[in-house]
Jmol script that loads the backbone (N, CA, C; Angstrom):
load data "model"
ATOM      1  N   UNK A   1      13.649 -11.683 -20.070  1.00  0.00           N
ATOM      2  CA  UNK A   1      14.805 -10.819 -19.945  1.00  0.00           C
ATOM      3  C   UNK A   1      14.378  -9.389 -20.290  1.00  0.00           C
ATOM      4  N   UNK A   2      14.891  -8.450 -19.502  1.00  0.00           N
ATOM      5  CA  UNK A   2      14.631  -7.030 -19.748  1.00  0.00           C
ATOM      6  C   UNK A   2      15.984  -6.330 -19.886  1.00  0.00           C
ATOM      7  N   UNK A   3      16.194  -5.701 -21.016  1.00  0.00           N
ATOM      8  CA  UNK A   3      17.442  -4.973 -21.256  1.00  0.00           C
ATOM      9  C   UNK A   3      17.255  -3.549 -20.747  1.00  0.00           C
ATOM     10  N   UNK A   4      18.218  -3.096 -19.933  1.00  0.00           N
ATOM     11  CA  UNK A   4      18.134  -1.760 -19.361  1.00  0.00           C
ATOM     12  C   UNK A   4      18.965  -0.739 -20.134  1.00  0.00           C
ATOM     13  N   UNK A   5      20.168  -1.165 -20.563  1.00  0.00           N
ATOM     14  CA  UNK A   5      21.076  -0.204 -21.187  1.00  0.00           C
ATOM     15  C   UNK A   5      22.114  -0.947 -22.012  1.00  0.00           C
ATOM     16  N   UNK A   6      22.555  -0.320 -23.082  1.00  0.00           N
ATOM     17  CA  UNK A   6      23.694  -0.814 -23.858  1.00  0.00           C
ATOM     18  C   UNK A   6      24.609   0.379 -24.123  1.00  0.00           C
ATOM     19  N   UNK A   7      25.903   0.146 -23.932  1.00  0.00           N
ATOM     20  CA  UNK A   7      26.899   1.186 -24.205  1.00  0.00           C
ATOM     21  C   UNK A   7      27.888   0.616 -25.216  1.00  0.00           C
ATOM     22  N   UNK A   8      28.061   1.324 -26.329  1.00  0.00           N
ATOM     23  CA  UNK A   8      28.964   0.897 -27.395  1.00  0.00           C
ATOM     24  C   UNK A   8      30.122   1.888 -27.480  1.00  0.00           C
ATOM     25  N   UNK A   9      31.321   1.368 -27.538  1.00  0.00           N
ATOM     26  CA  UNK A   9      32.505   2.204 -27.718  1.00  0.00           C
ATOM     27  C   UNK A   9      33.390   1.556 -28.774  1.00  0.00           C
ATOM     28  N   UNK A  10      33.678   2.279 -29.840  1.00  0.00           N
ATOM     29  CA  UNK A  10      34.557   1.759 -30.887  1.00  0.00           C
ATOM     30  C   UNK A  10      33.984   0.562 -31.624  1.00  0.00           C
ATOM     31  N   UNK A  11      32.668   0.535 -31.756  1.00  0.00           N
ATOM     32  CA  UNK A  11      31.975  -0.581 -32.406  1.00  0.00           C
ATOM     33  C   UNK A  11      31.261  -0.050 -33.651  1.00  0.00           C
ATOM     34  N   UNK A  12      31.569  -0.643 -34.815  1.00  0.00           N
ATOM     35  CA  UNK A  12      30.909  -0.259 -36.068  1.00  0.00           C
ATOM     36  C   UNK A  12      30.972   1.239 -36.311  1.00  0.00           C
ATOM     37  N   UNK A  13      29.818   1.868 -36.596  1.00  0.00           N
ATOM     38  CA  UNK A  13      29.822   3.309 -36.859  1.00  0.00           C
ATOM     39  C   UNK A  13      29.916   4.145 -35.581  1.00  0.00           C
ATOM     40  N   UNK A  14      29.974   3.495 -34.424  1.00  0.00           N
ATOM     41  CA  UNK A  14      30.030   4.203 -33.148  1.00  0.00           C
ATOM     42  C   UNK A  14      31.473   4.302 -32.663  1.00  0.00           C
ATOM     43  N   UNK A  15      32.236   5.186 -33.269  1.00  0.00           N
ATOM     44  CA  UNK A  15      33.643   5.354 -32.893  1.00  0.00           C
ATOM     45  C   UNK A  15      33.749   5.953 -31.490  1.00  0.00           C
ATOM     46  N   UNK A  16      32.831   6.839 -31.155  1.00  0.00           N
ATOM     47  CA  UNK A  16      32.770   7.422 -29.809  1.00  0.00           C
ATOM     48  C   UNK A  16      31.786   6.607 -28.979  1.00  0.00           C
ATOM     49  N   UNK A  17      31.814   6.795 -27.670  1.00  0.00           N
ATOM     50  CA  UNK A  17      30.904   6.070 -26.789  1.00  0.00           C
ATOM     51  C   UNK A  17      29.468   6.542 -27.003  1.00  0.00           C
ATOM     52  N   UNK A  18      28.575   5.569 -27.175  1.00  0.00           N
ATOM     53  CA  UNK A  18      27.149   5.839 -27.342  1.00  0.00           C
ATOM     54  C   UNK A  18      26.378   5.004 -26.330  1.00  0.00           C
ATOM     55  N   UNK A  19      25.492   5.632 -25.590  1.00  0.00           N
ATOM     56  CA  UNK A  19      24.626   4.938 -24.636  1.00  0.00           C
ATOM     57  C   UNK A  19      23.210   4.904 -25.183  1.00  0.00           C
ATOM     58  N   UNK A  20      22.581   3.729 -25.090  1.00  0.00           N
ATOM     59  CA  UNK A  20      21.172   3.592 -25.441  1.00  0.00           C
ATOM     60  C   UNK A  20      20.454   3.161 -24.171  1.00  0.00           C
ATOM     61  N   UNK A  21      19.563   4.005 -23.664  1.00  0.00           N
ATOM     62  CA  UNK A  21      18.805   3.731 -22.455  1.00  0.00           C
ATOM     63  C   UNK A  21      17.493   3.065 -22.861  1.00  0.00           C
ATOM     64  N   UNK A  22      17.396   1.765 -22.612  1.00  0.00           N
ATOM     65  CA  UNK A  22      16.200   1.028 -22.984  1.00  0.00           C
ATOM     66  C   UNK A  22      15.075   1.189 -21.967  1.00  0.00           C
ATOM     67  N   UNK A  23      15.358   1.753 -20.794  1.00  0.00           N
ATOM     68  CA  UNK A  23      14.321   1.925 -19.770  1.00  0.00           C
ATOM     69  C   UNK A  23      13.162   2.751 -20.311  1.00  0.00           C
ATOM     70  N   UNK A  24      13.455   3.848 -20.965  1.00  0.00           N
ATOM     71  CA  UNK A  24      12.391   4.684 -21.522  1.00  0.00           C
ATOM     72  C   UNK A  24      11.629   3.928 -22.611  1.00  0.00           C
ATOM     73  N   UNK A  25      12.349   3.123 -23.364  1.00  0.00           N
ATOM     74  CA  UNK A  25      11.712   2.358 -24.440  1.00  0.00           C
ATOM     75  C   UNK A  25      10.895   1.192 -23.884  1.00  0.00           C
ATOM     76  N   UNK A  26      11.358   0.576 -22.788  1.00  0.00           N
ATOM     77  CA  UNK A  26      10.653  -0.562 -22.195  1.00  0.00           C
ATOM     78  C   UNK A  26       9.258  -0.188 -21.716  1.00  0.00           C
ATOM     79  N   UNK A  27       9.076   1.025 -21.220  1.00  0.00           N
ATOM     80  CA  UNK A  27       7.776   1.432 -20.694  1.00  0.00           C
ATOM     81  C   UNK A  27       6.712   1.482 -21.792  1.00  0.00           C
ATOM     82  N   UNK A  28       7.147   1.667 -23.036  1.00  0.00           N
ATOM     83  CA  UNK A  28       6.208   1.690 -24.151  1.00  0.00           C
ATOM     84  C   UNK A  28       5.769   0.283 -24.551  1.00  0.00           C
ATOM     85  N   UNK A  29       6.540  -0.731 -24.163  1.00  0.00           N
ATOM     86  CA  UNK A  29       6.186  -2.112 -24.486  1.00  0.00           C
ATOM     87  C   UNK A  29       6.717  -2.577 -25.826  1.00  0.00           C
ATOM     88  N   UNK A  30       6.746  -1.715 -26.801  1.00  0.00           N
ATOM     89  CA  UNK A  30       7.214  -2.055 -28.139  1.00  0.00           C
ATOM     90  C   UNK A  30       7.877  -0.814 -28.717  1.00  0.00           C
ATOM     91  N   UNK A  31       9.021  -1.008 -29.379  1.00  0.00           N
ATOM     92  CA  UNK A  31       9.700   0.147 -29.964  1.00  0.00           C
ATOM     93  C   UNK A  31      10.329  -0.256 -31.283  1.00  0.00           C
ATOM     94  N   UNK A  32      10.750   0.740 -32.034  1.00  0.00           N
ATOM     95  CA  UNK A  32      11.291   0.555 -33.372  1.00  0.00           C
ATOM     96  C   UNK A  32      12.667   1.195 -33.458  1.00  0.00           C
ATOM     97  N   UNK A  33      13.624   0.462 -34.001  1.00  0.00           N
ATOM     98  CA  UNK A  33      14.917   1.052 -34.338  1.00  0.00           C
ATOM     99  C   UNK A  33      14.783   1.580 -35.760  1.00  0.00           C
ATOM    100  N   UNK A  34      14.921   2.882 -35.916  1.00  0.00           N
ATOM    101  CA  UNK A  34      14.679   3.509 -37.205  1.00  0.00           C
ATOM    102  C   UNK A  34      15.848   4.415 -37.562  1.00  0.00           C
ATOM    103  N   UNK A  35      16.146   4.496 -38.831  1.00  0.00           N
ATOM    104  CA  UNK A  35      17.200   5.378 -39.301  1.00  0.00           C
ATOM    105  C   UNK A  35      17.579   5.028 -40.724  1.00  0.00           C
ATOM    106  N   UNK A  36      18.358   5.889 -41.360  1.00  0.00           N
ATOM    107  CA  UNK A  36      18.758   5.630 -42.743  1.00  0.00           C
ATOM    108  C   UNK A  36      19.738   4.454 -42.829  1.00  0.00           C
ATOM    109  N   UNK A  37      19.915   3.971 -44.035  1.00  0.00           N
ATOM    110  CA  UNK A  37      20.864   2.896 -44.281  1.00  0.00           C
ATOM    111  C   UNK A  37      22.247   3.321 -43.805  1.00  0.00           C
ATOM    112  N   UNK A  38      22.898   2.457 -43.043  1.00  0.00           N
ATOM    113  CA  UNK A  38      24.239   2.742 -42.547  1.00  0.00           C
ATOM    114  C   UNK A  38      24.273   3.501 -41.235  1.00  0.00           C
ATOM    115  N   UNK A  39      23.111   3.733 -40.627  1.00  0.00           N
ATOM    116  CA  UNK A  39      23.059   4.503 -39.382  1.00  0.00           C
ATOM    117  C   UNK A  39      23.516   3.696 -38.169  1.00  0.00           C
ATOM    118  N   UNK A  40      23.510   2.355 -38.262  1.00  0.00           N
ATOM    119  CA  UNK A  40      23.982   1.530 -37.156  1.00  0.00           C
ATOM    120  C   UNK A  40      22.910   0.728 -36.440  1.00  0.00           C
ATOM    121  N   UNK A  41      21.744   0.578 -37.058  1.00  0.00           N
ATOM    122  CA  UNK A  41      20.656  -0.183 -36.425  1.00  0.00           C
ATOM    123  C   UNK A  41      21.061  -1.641 -36.232  1.00  0.00           C
ATOM    124  N   UNK A  42      21.561  -2.265 -37.274  1.00  0.00           N
ATOM    125  CA  UNK A  42      21.980  -3.669 -37.177  1.00  0.00           C
ATOM    126  C   UNK A  42      23.172  -3.833 -36.248  1.00  0.00           C
ATOM    127  N   UNK A  43      24.017  -2.817 -36.181  1.00  0.00           N
ATOM    128  CA  UNK A  43      25.179  -2.879 -35.291  1.00  0.00           C
ATOM    129  C   UNK A  43      24.731  -2.959 -33.842  1.00  0.00           C
ATOM    130  N   UNK A  44      23.692  -2.221 -33.474  1.00  0.00           N
ATOM    131  CA  UNK A  44      23.173  -2.288 -32.106  1.00  0.00           C
ATOM    132  C   UNK A  44      22.719  -3.707 -31.786  1.00  0.00           C
ATOM    133  N   UNK A  45      21.988  -4.323 -32.710  1.00  0.00           N
ATOM    134  CA  UNK A  45      21.507  -5.690 -32.477  1.00  0.00           C
ATOM    135  C   UNK A  45      22.653  -6.702 -32.470  1.00  0.00           C
ATOM    136  N   UNK A  46      23.621  -6.537 -33.369  1.00  0.00           N
ATOM    137  CA  UNK A  46      24.784  -7.431 -33.388  1.00  0.00           C
ATOM    138  C   UNK A  46      25.597  -7.298 -32.111  1.00  0.00           C
ATOM    139  N   UNK A  47      25.783  -6.067 -31.642  1.00  0.00           N
ATOM    140  CA  UNK A  47      26.536  -5.828 -30.409  1.00  0.00           C
ATOM    141  C   UNK A  47      25.806  -6.416 -29.205  1.00  0.00           C
ATOM    142  N   UNK A  48      24.482  -6.328 -29.197  1.00  0.00           N
ATOM    143  CA  UNK A  48      23.689  -6.911 -28.125  1.00  0.00           C
ATOM    144  C   UNK A  48      23.869  -8.430 -28.092  1.00  0.00           C
ATOM    145  N   UNK A  49      23.798  -9.065 -29.260  1.00  0.00           N
ATOM    146  CA  UNK A  49      24.014 -10.518 -29.348  1.00  0.00           C
ATOM    147  C   UNK A  49      25.421 -10.883 -28.901  1.00  0.00           C
ATOM    148  N   UNK A  50      26.406 -10.099 -29.309  1.00  0.00           N
ATOM    149  CA  UNK A  50      27.787 -10.361 -28.913  1.00  0.00           C
ATOM    150  C   UNK A  50      27.942 -10.276 -27.391  1.00  0.00           C
ATOM    151  N   UNK A  51      27.357  -9.241 -26.785  1.00  0.00           N
ATOM    152  CA  UNK A  51      27.471  -9.079 -25.335  1.00  0.00           C
ATOM    153  C   UNK A  51      26.800 -10.235 -24.599  1.00  0.00           C
ATOM    154  N   UNK A  52      25.632 -10.640 -25.050  1.00  0.00           N
ATOM    155  CA  UNK A  52      24.881 -11.681 -24.346  1.00  0.00           C
ATOM    156  C   UNK A  52      25.397 -13.090 -24.620  1.00  0.00           C
ATOM    157  N   UNK A  53      25.808 -13.366 -25.852  1.00  0.00           N
ATOM    158  CA  UNK A  53      26.135 -14.740 -26.252  1.00  0.00           C
ATOM    159  C   UNK A  53      27.574 -14.957 -26.685  1.00  0.00           C
ATOM    160  N   UNK A  54      28.337 -13.889 -26.874  1.00  0.00           N
ATOM    161  CA  UNK A  54      29.731 -14.037 -27.271  1.00  0.00           C
ATOM    162  C   UNK A  54      29.933 -14.308 -28.747  1.00  0.00           C
ATOM    163  N   UNK A  55      28.866 -14.191 -29.522  1.00  0.00           N
ATOM    164  CA  UNK A  55      28.986 -14.393 -30.968  1.00  0.00           C
ATOM    165  C   UNK A  55      28.137 -13.359 -31.691  1.00  0.00           C
ATOM    166  N   UNK A  56      28.432 -13.208 -32.971  1.00  0.00           N
ATOM    167  CA  UNK A  56      27.739 -12.214 -33.809  1.00  0.00           C
ATOM    168  C   UNK A  56      26.871 -12.978 -34.805  1.00  0.00           C
ATOM    169  N   UNK A  57      25.628 -12.547 -35.018  1.00  0.00           N
ATOM    170  CA  UNK A  57      24.755 -13.238 -35.972  1.00  0.00           C
ATOM    171  C   UNK A  57      25.337 -13.249 -37.388  1.00  0.00           C
ATOM    172  N   UNK A  58      24.900 -14.204 -38.160  1.00  0.00           N
ATOM    173  CA  UNK A  58      25.298 -14.284 -39.561  1.00  0.00           C
ATOM    174  C   UNK A  58      26.645 -14.949 -39.777  1.00  0.00           C
ATOM    175  N   UNK A  59      27.170 -15.618 -38.763  1.00  0.00           N
ATOM    176  CA  UNK A  59      28.441 -16.317 -38.909  1.00  0.00           C
ATOM    177  C   UNK A  59      29.645 -15.403 -38.988  1.00  0.00           C
ATOM    178  N   UNK A  60      29.459 -14.112 -38.686  1.00  0.00           N
ATOM    179  CA  UNK A  60      30.583 -13.183 -38.722  1.00  0.00           C
ATOM    180  C   UNK A  60      31.420 -13.318 -37.459  1.00  0.00           C
ATOM    181  N   UNK A  61      32.654 -12.910 -37.563  1.00  0.00           N
ATOM    182  CA  UNK A  61      33.555 -12.906 -36.419  1.00  0.00           C
ATOM    183  C   UNK A  61      33.261 -11.686 -35.552  1.00  0.00           C
ATOM    184  N   UNK A  62      33.389 -11.809 -34.224  1.00  0.00           N
ATOM    185  CA  UNK A  62      33.234 -10.639 -33.361  1.00  0.00           C
ATOM    186  C   UNK A  62      34.220  -9.519 -33.718  1.00  0.00           C
ATOM    187  N   UNK A  63      35.355  -9.870 -34.318  1.00  0.00           N
ATOM    188  CA  UNK A  63      36.337  -8.866 -34.745  1.00  0.00           C
ATOM    189  C   UNK A  63      35.727  -7.899 -35.764  1.00  0.00           C
ATOM    190  N   UNK A  64      34.683  -8.344 -36.470  1.00  0.00           N
ATOM    191  CA  UNK A  64      34.050  -7.493 -37.482  1.00  0.00           C
ATOM    192  C   UNK A  64      33.305  -6.313 -36.856  1.00  0.00           C
ATOM    193  N   UNK A  65      33.091  -6.351 -35.548  1.00  0.00           N
ATOM    194  CA  UNK A  65      32.411  -5.243 -34.862  1.00  0.00           C
ATOM    195  C   UNK A  65      33.318  -4.039 -34.635  1.00  0.00           C
ATOM    196  N   UNK A  66      34.627  -4.247 -34.650  1.00  0.00           N
ATOM    197  CA  UNK A  66      35.573  -3.167 -34.345  1.00  0.00           C
ATOM    198  C   UNK A  66      35.455  -2.059 -35.386  1.00  0.00           C
ATOM    199  N   UNK A  67      35.342  -0.825 -34.906  1.00  0.00           N
ATOM    200  CA  UNK A  67      35.177   0.310 -35.811  1.00  0.00           C
ATOM    201  C   UNK A  67      36.396   0.498 -36.711  1.00  0.00           C
ATOM    202  N   UNK A  68      36.139   0.981 -37.897  1.00  0.00           N
ATOM    203  CA  UNK A  68      37.219   1.340 -38.819  1.00  0.00           C
ATOM    204  C   UNK A  68      37.298   2.863 -38.957  1.00  0.00           C
ATOM    205  N   UNK A  69      36.526   3.574 -38.144  1.00  0.00           N
ATOM    206  CA  UNK A  69      36.453   5.028 -38.231  1.00  0.00           C
ATOM    207  C   UNK A  69      37.524   5.738 -37.408  1.00  0.00           C
ATOM    208  N   UNK A  70      38.300   4.986 -36.659  1.00  0.00           N
ATOM    209  CA  UNK A  70      39.391   5.559 -35.857  1.00  0.00           C
ATOM    210  C   UNK A  70      40.637   4.718 -36.078  1.00  0.00           C
ATOM    211  N   UNK A  71      41.812   5.303 -35.923  1.00  0.00           N
ATOM    212  CA  UNK A  71      43.039   4.517 -36.039  1.00  0.00           C
ATOM    213  C   UNK A  71      43.089   3.419 -34.981  1.00  0.00           C
ATOM    214  N   UNK A  72      43.683   2.290 -35.336  1.00  0.00           N
ATOM    215  CA  UNK A  72      43.792   1.163 -34.401  1.00  0.00           C
ATOM    216  C   UNK A  72      44.436   1.610 -33.099  1.00  0.00           C
ATOM    217  N   UNK A  73      43.852   1.187 -31.986  1.00  0.00           N
ATOM    218  CA  UNK A  73      44.418   1.472 -30.682  1.00  0.00           C
ATOM    219  C   UNK A  73      44.003   2.806 -30.091  1.00  0.00           C
ATOM    220  N   UNK A  74      43.263   3.616 -30.824  1.00  0.00           N
ATOM    221  CA  UNK A  74      42.821   4.909 -30.303  1.00  0.00           C
ATOM    222  C   UNK A  74      41.862   4.709 -29.145  1.00  0.00           C
ATOM    223  N   UNK A  75      40.960   3.748 -29.297  1.00  0.00           N
ATOM    224  CA  UNK A  75      39.985   3.428 -28.259  1.00  0.00           C
ATOM    225  C   UNK A  75      39.779   1.916 -28.282  1.00  0.00           C
ATOM    226  N   UNK A  76      39.681   1.318 -27.096  1.00  0.00           N
ATOM    227  CA  UNK A  76      39.420  -0.123 -27.025  1.00  0.00           C
ATOM    228  C   UNK A  76      37.941  -0.364 -27.328  1.00  0.00           C
ATOM    229  N   UNK A  77      37.638  -1.225 -28.297  1.00  0.00           N
ATOM    230  CA  UNK A  77      36.235  -1.491 -28.608  1.00  0.00           C
ATOM    231  C   UNK A  77      35.598  -2.316 -27.493  1.00  0.00           C
ATOM    232  N   UNK A  78      34.390  -1.928 -27.085  1.00  0.00           N
ATOM    233  CA  UNK A  78      33.704  -2.700 -26.047  1.00  0.00           C
ATOM    234  C   UNK A  78      32.205  -2.473 -26.114  1.00  0.00           C
ATOM    235  N   UNK A  79      31.494  -3.479 -25.596  1.00  0.00           N
ATOM    236  CA  UNK A  79      30.042  -3.438 -25.496  1.00  0.00           C
ATOM    237  C   UNK A  79      29.690  -3.752 -24.047  1.00  0.00           C
ATOM    238  N   UNK A  80      28.899  -2.893 -23.436  1.00  0.00           N
ATOM    239  CA  UNK A  80      28.420  -3.111 -22.078  1.00  0.00           C
ATOM    240  C   UNK A  80      26.907  -3.196 -22.132  1.00  0.00           C
ATOM    241  N   UNK A  81      26.350  -4.263 -21.541  1.00  0.00           N
ATOM    242  CA  UNK A  81      24.900  -4.426 -21.504  1.00  0.00           C
ATOM    243  C   UNK A  81      24.469  -4.696 -20.069  1.00  0.00           C
ATOM    244  N   UNK A  82      23.462  -3.959 -19.624  1.00  0.00           N
ATOM    245  CA  UNK A  82      22.835  -4.213 -18.322  1.00  0.00           C
ATOM    246  C   UNK A  82      21.457  -4.788 -18.590  1.00  0.00           C
ATOM    247  N   UNK A  83      21.133  -5.899 -17.920  1.00  0.00           N
ATOM    248  CA  UNK A  83      19.841  -6.538 -18.125  1.00  0.00           C
ATOM    249  C   UNK A  83      19.412  -7.284 -16.865  1.00  0.00           C
ATOM    250  N   UNK A  84      18.133  -7.610 -16.805  1.00  0.00           N
ATOM    251  CA  UNK A  84      17.570  -8.366 -15.686  1.00  0.00           C
ATOM    252  C   UNK A  84      16.948  -9.639 -16.222  1.00  0.00           C
ATOM    253  N   UNK A  85      17.224 -10.739 -15.539  1.00  0.00           N
ATOM    254  CA  UNK A  85      16.578 -12.019 -15.813  1.00  0.00           C
ATOM    255  C   UNK A  85      15.870 -12.403 -14.520  1.00  0.00           C
ATOM    256  N   UNK A  86      14.563 -12.574 -14.592  1.00  0.00           N
ATOM    257  CA  UNK A  86      13.701 -12.759 -13.416  1.00  0.00           C
ATOM    258  C   UNK A  86      13.953 -11.603 -12.461  1.00  0.00           C
ATOM    259  N   UNK A  87      14.586 -11.825 -11.330  1.00  0.00           N
ATOM    260  CA  UNK A  87      14.826 -10.721 -10.390  1.00  0.00           C
ATOM    261  C   UNK A  87      16.305 -10.379 -10.267  1.00  0.00           C
ATOM    262  N   UNK A  88      17.159 -11.043 -11.048  1.00  0.00           N
ATOM    263  CA  UNK A  88      18.608 -10.829 -10.948  1.00  0.00           C
ATOM    264  C   UNK A  88      19.089  -9.886 -12.034  1.00  0.00           C
ATOM    265  N   UNK A  89      19.831  -8.868 -11.604  1.00  0.00           N
ATOM    266  CA  UNK A  89      20.376  -7.887 -12.545  1.00  0.00           C
ATOM    267  C   UNK A  89      21.817  -8.251 -12.871  1.00  0.00           C
ATOM    268  N   UNK A  90      22.167  -8.175 -14.155  1.00  0.00           N
ATOM    269  CA  UNK A  90      23.494  -8.522 -14.638  1.00  0.00           C
ATOM    270  C   UNK A  90      24.072  -7.360 -15.426  1.00  0.00           C
ATOM    271  N   UNK A  91      25.386  -7.342 -15.492  1.00  0.00           N
ATOM    272  CA  UNK A  91      26.117  -6.390 -16.330  1.00  0.00           C
ATOM    273  C   UNK A  91      27.209  -7.193 -17.035  1.00  0.00           C
ATOM    274  N   UNK A  92      27.202  -7.156 -18.354  1.00  0.00           N
ATOM    275  CA  UNK A  92      28.177  -7.894 -19.154  1.00  0.00           C
ATOM    276  C   UNK A  92      28.990  -6.892 -19.964  1.00  0.00           C
ATOM    277  N   UNK A  93      30.302  -7.047 -19.909  1.00  0.00           N
ATOM    278  CA  UNK A  93      31.210  -6.222 -20.700  1.00  0.00           C
ATOM    279  C   UNK A  93      32.034  -7.157 -21.572  1.00  0.00           C
ATOM    280  N   UNK A  94      31.982  -6.938 -22.869  1.00  0.00           N
ATOM    281  CA  UNK A  94      32.792  -7.733 -23.800  1.00  0.00           C
ATOM    282  C   UNK A  94      33.554  -6.804 -24.718  1.00  0.00           C
ATOM    283  N   UNK A  95      34.765  -7.224 -25.022  1.00  0.00           N
ATOM    284  CA  UNK A  95      35.609  -6.498 -25.959  1.00  0.00           C
ATOM    285  C   UNK A  95      36.170  -7.512 -26.951  1.00  0.00           C
ATOM    286  N   UNK A  96      35.925  -7.319 -28.250  1.00  0.00           N
ATOM    287  CA  UNK A  96      36.461  -8.259 -29.237  1.00  0.00           C
ATOM    288  C   UNK A  96      37.976  -8.083 -29.397  1.00  0.00           C
ATOM    289  N   UNK A  97      38.603  -9.094 -29.939  1.00  0.00           N
ATOM    290  CA  UNK A  97      40.033  -9.015 -30.243  1.00  0.00           C
ATOM    291  C   UNK A  97      40.267  -7.820 -31.167  1.00  0.00           C
ATOM    292  N   UNK A  98      41.327  -7.078 -30.885  1.00  0.00           N
ATOM    293  CA  UNK A  98      41.601  -5.883 -31.701  1.00  0.00           C
ATOM    294  C   UNK A  98      43.081  -5.536 -31.658  1.00  0.00           C
ATOM    295  N   UNK A  99      43.511  -4.772 -32.649  1.00  0.00           N
ATOM    296  CA  UNK A  99      44.910  -4.334 -32.733  1.00  0.00           C
ATOM    297  C   UNK A  99      45.067  -3.017 -31.986  1.00  0.00           C
ATOM    298  N   UNK A 100      46.227  -2.851 -31.388  1.00  0.00           N
ATOM    299  CA  UNK A 100      46.583  -1.594 -30.729  1.00  0.00           C
ATOM    300  C   UNK A 100      48.063  -1.367 -30.938  1.00  0.00           C
ATOM    301  N   UNK A 101      48.527  -0.114 -30.841  1.00  0.00           N
ATOM    302  CA  UNK A 101      49.956   0.148 -30.989  1.00  0.00           C
ATOM    303  C   UNK A 101      50.755  -0.537 -29.875  1.00  0.00           C
ATOM    304  N   UNK A 102      51.941  -0.998 -30.217  1.00  0.00           N
ATOM    305  CA  UNK A 102      52.817  -1.592 -29.207  1.00  0.00           C
ATOM    306  C   UNK A 102      53.209  -0.537 -28.185  1.00  0.00           C
ATOM    307  N   UNK A 103      53.388  -0.957 -26.941  1.00  0.00           N
ATOM    308  CA  UNK A 103      53.797  -0.022 -25.893  1.00  0.00           C
ATOM    309  C   UNK A 103      55.242   0.406 -26.085  1.00  0.00           C
ATOM    310  N   UNK A 104      56.056  -0.510 -26.624  1.00  0.00           N
ATOM    311  CA  UNK A 104      57.450  -0.190 -26.933  1.00  0.00           C
ATOM    312  C   UNK A 104      57.724  -0.585 -28.372  1.00  0.00           C
ATOM    313  N   UNK A 105      58.389   0.250 -29.070  1.00  0.00           N
ATOM    314  CA  UNK A 105      58.706  -0.051 -30.465  1.00  0.00           C
ATOM    315  C   UNK A 105      57.590   0.367 -31.396  1.00  0.00           C
ATOM    316  N   UNK A 106      57.761  -0.021 -32.661  1.00  0.00           N
ATOM    317  CA  UNK A 106      56.789   0.352 -33.681  1.00  0.00           C
ATOM    318  C   UNK A 106      55.896  -0.832 -34.009  1.00  0.00           C
ATOM    319  N   UNK A 107      54.787  -0.528 -34.641  1.00  0.00           N
ATOM    320  CA  UNK A 107      53.875  -1.581 -35.072  1.00  0.00           C
ATOM    321  C   UNK A 107      52.704  -1.748 -34.114  1.00  0.00           C
ATOM    322  N   UNK A 108      51.957  -2.825 -34.335  1.00  0.00           N
ATOM    323  CA  UNK A 108      50.787  -3.111 -33.503  1.00  0.00           C
ATOM    324  C   UNK A 108      50.892  -4.497 -32.896  1.00  0.00           C
ATOM    325  N   UNK A 109      50.106  -4.708 -31.887  1.00  0.00           N
ATOM    326  CA  UNK A 109      49.977  -6.010 -31.263  1.00  0.00           C
ATOM    327  C   UNK A 109      48.489  -6.300 -31.110  1.00  0.00           C
ATOM    328  N   UNK A 110      48.130  -7.558 -31.012  1.00  0.00           N
ATOM    329  CA  UNK A 110      46.731  -7.936 -30.901  1.00  0.00           C
ATOM    330  C   UNK A 110      46.354  -8.118 -29.437  1.00  0.00           C
ATOM    331  N   UNK A 111      45.319  -7.423 -29.031  1.00  0.00           N
ATOM    332  CA  UNK A 111      44.767  -7.578 -27.688  1.00  0.00           C
ATOM    333  C   UNK A 111      43.685  -8.657 -27.751  1.00  0.00           C
ATOM    334  N   UNK A 112      43.763  -9.673 -26.895  1.00  0.00           N
ATOM    335  CA  UNK A 112      42.752 -10.742 -26.948  1.00  0.00           C
ATOM    336  C   UNK A 112      41.374 -10.252 -26.506  1.00  0.00           C
ATOM    337  N   UNK A 113      40.362 -11.017 -26.860  1.00  0.00           N
ATOM    338  CA  UNK A 113      38.989 -10.706 -26.464  1.00  0.00           C
ATOM    339  C   UNK A 113      38.883 -10.748 -24.940  1.00  0.00           C
ATOM    340  N   UNK A 114      37.942  -9.965 -24.415  1.00  0.00           N
ATOM    341  CA  UNK A 114      37.744  -9.862 -22.978  1.00  0.00           C
ATOM    342  C   UNK A 114      36.265 -10.014 -22.674  1.00  0.00           C
ATOM    343  N   UNK A 115      35.945 -10.766 -21.616  1.00  0.00           N
ATOM    344  CA  UNK A 115      34.566 -10.920 -21.161  1.00  0.00           C
ATOM    345  C   UNK A 115      34.522 -10.784 -19.650  1.00  0.00           C
ATOM    346  N   UNK A 116      33.674  -9.891 -19.162  1.00  0.00           N
ATOM    347  CA  UNK A 116      33.465  -9.703 -17.735  1.00  0.00           C
ATOM    348  C   UNK A 116      31.974  -9.717 -17.458  1.00  0.00           C
ATOM    349  N   UNK A 117      31.580 -10.443 -16.412  1.00  0.00           N
ATOM    350  CA  UNK A 117      30.182 -10.498 -16.020  1.00  0.00           C
ATOM    351  C   UNK A 117      30.091 -10.071 -14.569  1.00  0.00           C
ATOM    352  N   UNK A 118      29.223  -9.140 -14.292  1.00  0.00           N
ATOM    353  CA  UNK A 118      29.013  -8.660 -12.920  1.00  0.00           C
ATOM    354  C   UNK A 118      27.566  -8.943 -12.540  1.00  0.00           C
ATOM    355  N   UNK A 119      27.398  -9.590 -11.414  1.00  0.00           N
ATOM    356  CA  UNK A 119      26.043  -9.943 -10.949  1.00  0.00           C
ATOM    357  C   UNK A 119      25.667  -9.035  -9.810  1.00  0.00           C
TER     358      UNK A 119
END
end "model"
wireframe off; spacefill off
backbone 0.3
color backbone group
């Protein structure tokens, strides 16, 4: 499997959309995720596992990926991963269950998890 790109929105410390282009990293053959404690290195790996397998390592719930840096419902949390297996290219979009403001009235409602696969 070759990972081409991951896009995180509203996941962990990534309240805004962040794109990681693995194409440049793939050409090197080996790369390192580096940064200070709390920078989001483990979040990238957890989000990758969630996108590919629908679960988060360590027995945590996928709901734990939702950012706490923005008010609920400001942005829908999602992970998009593009990858190739043998000669087939795939795109997976997953969004964990999350709260959002009700469309009518006060309070919040829970949006169910979403999974889309594009071949």
